[in-house]
C-alpha distance (Angstrom), angle and dihedral (degrees) to the residues before:
residue distance angle dihedral
M1 . . .
S2 3.81 . .
D3 3.79 88.5 .
S4 3.79 96.3 55.9
P5 3.80 121.1 102.2
A6 3.73 120.7 -73.7
P7 3.81 113.1 -91.8
L8 3.80 121.8 -111.7
A9 3.84 91.4 -124.5
D10 3.73 117.2 41.8
P11 3.85 122.5 164.6
H12 3.76 90.4 -156.5
L13 3.79 92.3 61.8
V14 3.80 123.4 69.5
Y15 3.83 119.9 -163.4
D16 3.82 107.5 -164.1
P17 3.86 117.7 175.4
V18 3.81 112.6 -155.2
V19 3.81 106.4 -118.7
G20 3.81 103.3 149.5
D21 3.79 136.9 -82.6
G22 3.82 130.0 -60.3
P23 3.82 130.7 47.4
K24 3.80 116.2 -3.6
A25 3.79 110.3 -93.8
L26 3.80 113.0 -127.2
V27 3.76 137.6 -167.4
I28 3.82 113.8 -159.3
L29 3.79 118.4 -155.9
G30 3.78 114.3 -163.3
S31 3.81 91.7 19.7
T32 3.80 96.8 167.9
G33 3.83 94.4 51.6
S34 3.80 129.1 86.2
I35 3.79 96.7 -85.2
G36 3.85 93.6 40.7
T37 3.82 96.0 49.8
Q38 3.81 91.8 48.8
A39 3.81 90.0 47.5
I40 3.79 89.4 52.6
D41 3.78 91.2 51.0
L42 3.85 89.8 52.6
V43 3.80 91.4 49.6
L44 3.80 93.6 48.9
R45 3.78 89.0 54.4
N46 3.84 92.5 48.6
P47 3.79 107.0 42.3
D48 3.84 90.5 152.1
R49 3.82 90.3 60.1
F50 3.76 105.1 37.5
R51 3.83 143.6 25.9
V52 3.80 127.6 -174.8
T53 3.82 116.7 -133.1
A54 3.85 101.6 174.3
L55 3.80 140.3 10.1
S56 3.81 135.6 -160.5
A57 3.77 132.4 -166.1
N58 3.77 138.7 164.4
G59 3.72 92.2 -110.6
G60 3.78 104.2 -110.9
R61 3.79 96.4 112.8
V62 3.83 102.2 41.1
G63 3.83 96.2 159.4
L64 3.81 92.0 55.1
L65 3.82 91.9 46.6
A66 3.80 91.3 52.0
E67 3.85 89.8 48.8
Q68 3.80 90.4 51.4
A69 3.74 92.1 47.5
Y70 3.80 90.5 53.5
Q71 3.77 94.3 47.2
F72 3.83 91.2 60.0
R73 3.81 98.3 26.3
V74 3.81 86.9 -130.2
R75 3.77 120.1 -162.9
T76 3.82 96.2 -137.7
V77 3.80 136.6 27.4
A78 3.82 120.6 -169.8
V79 3.82 130.0 -164.6
A80 3.80 128.0 -175.2
R81 3.78 92.6 -148.2
E82 3.81 111.5 73.2
D83 3.81 92.3 -167.9
V84 3.78 92.7 69.1
V85 3.77 96.0 55.8
P86 3.94 94.6 99.5
V87 3.82 91.0 49.2
L88 3.84 90.5 45.5
R89 3.81 90.6 50.3
E90 3.78 91.0 49.4
A91 3.80 91.6 47.1
L92 3.82 91.1 51.2
S93 3.78 91.5 48.6
A94 3.68 88.0 54.9
Q95 3.72 93.6 52.8
Y96 3.85 99.3 45.0
R97 3.80 124.1 71.1
T98 3.75 119.1 -113.8
G99 3.76 110.3 -81.1
E100 3.81 94.5 21.1
P101 3.82 112.4 122.7
L102 3.73 115.8 -110.9
P103 3.82 118.6 -132.0
E104 3.74 119.9 -100.4
I105 3.84 110.6 -97.1
L106 3.82 122.1 -140.6
A107 3.82 116.8 -170.0
G108 3.80 136.4 -175.3
P109 3.81 139.6 54.7
D110 3.81 91.8 -60.9
A111 3.80 95.5 48.4
A112 3.75 97.0 97.6
T113 3.82 90.3 46.2
Q114 3.85 89.0 56.0
L115 3.75 90.6 49.7
A116 3.77 94.2 48.1
A117 3.87 89.1 62.3
S118 3.85 94.4 48.9
D119 3.78 124.9 110.6
C120 3.79 112.3 -72.0
H121 3.83 140.8 106.6
T122 3.86 98.9 -118.3
V123 3.75 135.1 23.1
L124 3.81 115.2 -157.1
N125 3.79 106.8 -156.4
G126 3.82 103.7 -157.9
I127 3.80 95.9 156.9
T128 3.82 116.5 130.4
G129 3.77 118.7 -128.6
S130 3.83 138.8 14.6
I131 3.81 90.3 -58.3
G132 3.83 82.6 85.0
L133 3.79 91.1 72.7
A134 3.80 98.4 86.3
P135 3.84 93.1 48.5
T136 3.78 89.9 48.3
L137 3.79 92.1 53.2
A138 3.80 91.3 44.8
A139 3.80 94.6 52.5
L140 3.76 91.8 49.1
E141 3.80 94.5 46.3
A142 3.82 90.1 49.6
G143 3.80 90.0 54.1
R144 3.80 98.7 -112.3
V145 3.78 124.8 146.6
L146 3.79 105.0 -108.4
A147 3.80 118.4 -142.4
L148 3.80 96.4 -163.6
A149 3.79 119.5 -152.0
N150 3.79 91.9 144.0
K151 3.79 98.6 87.6
E152 3.77 92.6 173.5
S153 3.79 94.3 67.1
L154 3.81 90.6 58.8
I155 3.79 93.5 42.7
V156 3.76 97.8 50.8
G157 3.81 96.3 36.0
G158 3.78 101.3 33.3
P159 3.83 99.8 141.5
L160 3.85 91.1 41.3
V161 3.82 91.0 52.2
K162 3.82 93.1 45.2
A163 3.79 92.1 50.0
L164 3.85 90.7 57.7
A165 3.76 104.6 34.8
K166 3.85 119.5 99.5
P167 3.78 119.9 -147.6
G168 3.83 108.5 -74.7
Q169 3.83 93.6 5.9
I170 3.86 95.0 117.2
I171 3.82 121.1 64.1
P172 3.81 113.1 -174.4
V173 3.78 117.8 -130.4
D174 3.85 102.4 -175.3
S175 3.81 106.8 108.5
E176 3.77 91.5 -121.7
H177 3.80 97.2 48.7
A178 3.75 92.9 42.4
A179 3.79 86.7 54.0
L180 3.81 91.3 51.3
F181 3.77 90.5 45.9
Q182 3.78 91.8 56.3
A183 3.77 95.3 42.3
L184 3.81 91.1 50.1
A185 3.77 89.4 58.7
A186 3.85 87.0 75.0
G187 3.83 95.3 68.9
T188 3.71 148.8 14.2
R189 3.79 123.7 -88.8
A190 3.77 89.2 -107.2
D191 3.77 89.0 59.3
V192 3.78 94.8 59.2
R193 3.82 118.4 103.1
K194 3.78 102.3 166.5
L195 3.73 144.9 -5.4
V196 3.79 115.9 -136.5
V197 3.84 115.8 -159.2
T198 3.78 114.7 -164.9
A199 3.79 125.4 -144.4
S200 3.76 127.5 -165.6
G201 3.76 89.4 -142.0
G202 3.76 92.0 -123.0
P203 3.86 123.8 -122.3
F204 3.81 94.3 -46.2
R205 3.83 101.5 53.1
G206 3.76 108.2 146.7
R207 3.79 96.6 21.2
T208 3.78 121.4 122.5
K209 3.73 125.6 -126.0
A210 3.78 88.7 -102.8
D211 3.78 91.9 53.1
L212 3.80 90.4 51.8
A213 3.82 92.3 59.2
R214 3.80 88.8 75.2
V215 3.82 103.8 43.7
T216 3.78 120.3 120.9
V217 3.80 133.2 -135.3
E218 3.80 90.4 -109.1
E219 3.81 90.8 53.5
A220 3.79 91.0 48.4
L221 3.81 92.0 50.7
A222 3.84 92.4 52.1
H223 3.86 99.0 89.7
P224 3.81 111.5 -174.7
T225 3.76 97.0 -142.7
W226 3.87 117.0 16.9
A227 3.78 132.4 50.4
M228 3.81 105.1 -142.3
G229 3.86 141.2 147.0
P230 3.82 117.3 -72.8
V231 3.82 97.8 -102.9
I232 3.84 94.3 50.7
T233 3.83 90.6 42.8
I234 3.87 92.0 54.8
N235 3.76 89.5 43.4
S236 3.77 87.8 55.9
A237 3.85 89.3 49.5
T238 3.77 92.0 54.0
L239 3.83 90.9 36.6
V240 3.78 90.1 -125.2
N241 3.79 85.6 126.0
K242 3.81 88.5 61.1
G243 3.85 90.9 48.5
L244 3.76 89.8 53.3
E245 3.82 89.7 48.9
V246 3.80 91.0 54.5
I247 3.79 88.2 55.4
E248 3.73 90.8 45.7
A249 3.81 92.6 50.3
H250 3.82 90.5 50.9
L251 3.83 91.8 52.1
L252 3.79 96.1 41.1
Y253 3.83 98.8 47.3
D254 3.86 102.4 21.1
I255 3.78 93.3 -125.6
P256 3.83 115.9 150.5
F257 3.84 115.5 -109.2
D258 3.77 92.1 -114.9
R259 3.78 89.2 64.1
I260 3.76 96.1 51.5
E261 3.82 112.1 87.8
V262 3.80 130.5 -174.2
V263 3.83 120.5 -146.5
V264 3.78 127.2 179.1
H265 3.81 115.4 -121.4
P266 3.77 110.1 174.0
Q267 3.84 97.9 -165.8
S268 3.85 92.6 58.5
Y269 3.81 91.0 -143.9
V270 3.77 96.2 122.3
H271 3.79 104.1 57.1
S272 3.86 95.1 -170.7
M273 3.81 141.9 -37.7
V274 3.76 141.7 -137.8
E275 3.79 119.7 -144.8
F276 3.83 113.7 -153.3
T277 3.83 128.4 -151.7
D278 3.79 92.3 -106.8
G279 3.80 90.0 63.9
S280 3.75 97.8 -103.7
T281 3.79 121.5 126.6
L282 3.82 124.2 -154.2
A283 3.81 117.1 -154.4
Q284 3.78 126.9 -167.7
A285 3.82 110.0 -146.1
T286 3.78 136.3 -179.0
P287 3.77 135.2 141.8
P288 3.86 109.3 -83.2
D289 3.83 104.8 -79.2
M290 3.80 125.9 129.6
R291 3.78 93.9 -149.8
G292 3.79 90.2 81.4
P293 3.80 94.9 59.2
I294 3.81 90.8 40.3
A295 3.87 88.0 55.4
I296 3.77 91.1 51.9
G297 3.81 89.3 51.6
L298 3.78 94.9 48.8
G299 3.76 101.5 34.0
W300 3.88 107.5 35.3
P301 3.01 128.2 164.2
E302 3.75 84.4 27.2
R303 3.82 124.2 59.0
V304 3.81 121.0 -131.9
P305 3.83 111.1 -128.2
D306 3.81 113.9 -120.9
A307 3.81 92.7 0.4
A308 3.83 90.0 149.5
P309 3.82 138.3 -0.3
A310 3.85 119.3 -74.5
F311 3.79 128.2 -144.6
D312 3.75 121.8 -83.9
W313 3.79 97.4 -132.8
S314 3.86 92.4 -171.6
K315 3.82 89.1 73.6
A316 3.78 123.9 76.1
S317 3.78 118.4 -118.3
T318 3.79 139.8 170.3
W319 3.82 125.1 -133.1
E320 3.79 116.2 -164.3
F321 3.82 132.2 -169.9
F322 3.81 127.7 -167.7
P323 3.79 135.7 178.4
L324 3.79 116.5 -102.5
D325 3.85 116.7 -98.8
T326 3.79 98.8 -131.3
D327 3.80 93.2 -177.9
A328 3.81 94.4 59.7
F329 3.81 92.4 36.4
P330 3.81 110.7 35.6
S331 3.79 92.9 161.6
V332 3.80 96.6 94.1
G333 3.77 92.9 53.4
L334 3.82 92.2 48.2
A335 3.81 89.6 49.2
R336 3.79 90.9 54.0
H337 3.78 88.1 51.2
V338 3.78 95.9 51.3
G339 3.84 89.5 41.9
Q340 3.81 89.4 57.4
L341 3.77 92.1 45.6
A342 3.88 86.8 52.3
G343 3.83 119.6 173.0
T344 3.79 111.5 81.0
A345 3.83 94.8 -21.0
P346 3.87 94.1 93.9
A347 3.76 88.5 50.4
V348 3.83 91.9 52.4
F349 3.88 90.3 47.9
N350 3.75 93.7 48.9
A351 3.88 96.5 43.4
A352 3.82 93.4 46.2
N353 3.78 90.0 49.1
E354 3.81 92.3 51.4
E355 3.81 90.0 52.7
C356 3.75 92.5 46.1
V357 3.87 92.6 49.3
E358 3.81 89.2 54.0
A359 3.85 90.4 48.3
F360 3.81 89.9 51.4
R361 3.77 91.7 49.4
A362 3.73 88.8 51.0
G363 3.74 94.4 49.6
A364 3.80 95.2 -110.7
L365 3.81 96.0 114.7
P366 3.80 133.8 34.4
F367 3.77 117.1 -123.1
N368 3.83 94.8 -101.0
G369 3.82 88.1 46.5
I370 3.82 89.7 70.5
M371 3.77 94.8 69.8
E372 3.84 93.3 32.7
T373 3.75 90.5 58.1
V374 3.84 93.8 41.0
T375 3.84 89.7 52.5
R376 3.80 91.4 51.7
V377 3.79 91.5 50.6
V378 3.77 92.7 49.9
E379 3.78 91.5 48.2
E380 3.78 92.4 51.1
H381 3.73 92.3 47.2
G382 3.81 89.9 75.2
T383 3.81 119.9 -179.0
P384 3.81 109.3 8.9
A385 3.77 127.4 -144.5
T386 3.81 102.7 -93.6
G387 3.76 147.9 -177.7
T388 3.75 129.9 17.8
S389 3.80 90.2 -26.7
L390 3.83 90.8 72.5
T391 3.85 110.9 117.9
V392 3.81 134.7 -176.4
S393 3.82 86.8 -106.3
D394 3.82 90.0 56.5
V395 3.78 90.4 52.9
L396 3.83 93.7 46.9
E397 3.82 93.2 47.3
A398 3.77 91.2 49.2
E399 3.75 91.5 49.3
T400 3.78 93.1 48.7
W401 3.86 91.4 50.3
A402 3.87 91.9 46.8
R403 3.78 93.5 49.2
A404 3.85 91.6 48.6
R405 3.77 92.9 47.0
A406 3.78 91.9 46.5
R407 3.80 90.2 54.1
E408 3.80 90.8 48.8
L409 3.74 93.1 51.9
T410 3.87 91.0 44.7
A411 3.81 89.3 54.3
Q412 3.75 90.8 51.1
T413 3.80 91.6 51.2
T414 3.81 91.0 47.1
T415 3.86 90.5 51.6
A416 3.86 92.3 45.8
N417 3.81 91.2 49.8
A418 3.77 91.4 49.2
E419 3.79 92.4 50.2
A420 3.81 91.3 49.0
R421 3.80 90.9 53.2
A422 3.85 92.7 47.5
């Protein structure tokens, strides 16, 4: 194990670009989403440690983006939707005092990528979905520290990311991978026997596959522990999110898939664990709050005091762990399969899932139909483009095919269901 390639994320290695003195300069991608807003809360409480120089968002919450820009007097604001630029400019004008210079506005699908390469110390990629790949690659190529909350960019572009990343340049922000990152600091790579990724089990823990056939969108969006966006919340209900995290753990820490285990932990207090060769297991635990992992991503190798709440050990509590029901939730096993296939297979898995989640939300697929359709798309994909020959074009082409095929299969399901009811 000690002779295997260096992992992407290693708590023993610190990558620190020289960008001047004072508070660490940050660029936040996805600033109006769940990760972005919590990161901004952390920065506002620690002005001596951090400053924000630029922000990006999709463009759905223009008023909030303008407010954030004014709070930090950022130099640049980026939006993916070009149609909201006039509204954004008006919202910025309403925030800034007369005579104060407004920030530069970048707009379009490449705006976040431009921002990711701008001058700063750390780029926090909090974008949701595989559209985060180009900004991830841009930040790494520009030599920035990458605080990575956008797991999809690593999953769909693993070889591309690994080819660019320098030792210690990526700090994971997912709660599970930030937990593994911290626990791994306790030993050497040769000491590691197993990674244990915890899962809350989502809103449907304990239900059978037959039970899941009847669940509604509203039920799938009612996560018992975390407040997240709709796509991630439904991914947590199907446990696709956990499957993606298994692939991410493999890529970040270079641990074989057969030594990455998933266990269900409903309380979400233990965020993940590392089992060492001497039989000891180190668990990283905090009350559920993403500001802790965000603080690790932005502050490492230093810790940010009071970044998130701590446990009150004077109160009794119960922590439970259960094996994963692989029949009701086949997504983790399928993710392991596509992770082992590598190449474009993870991109196909992720893109097909995104399409199927939207179809479920629109009422075009039943809940179990999400994974049934994704499985068919993966099977039809066949032999993926692999190895060092993988390019961004390969990834984009695979995603385009997977999305189109998922829509075709969804339409067939919708037609068949309509005929059955007739």
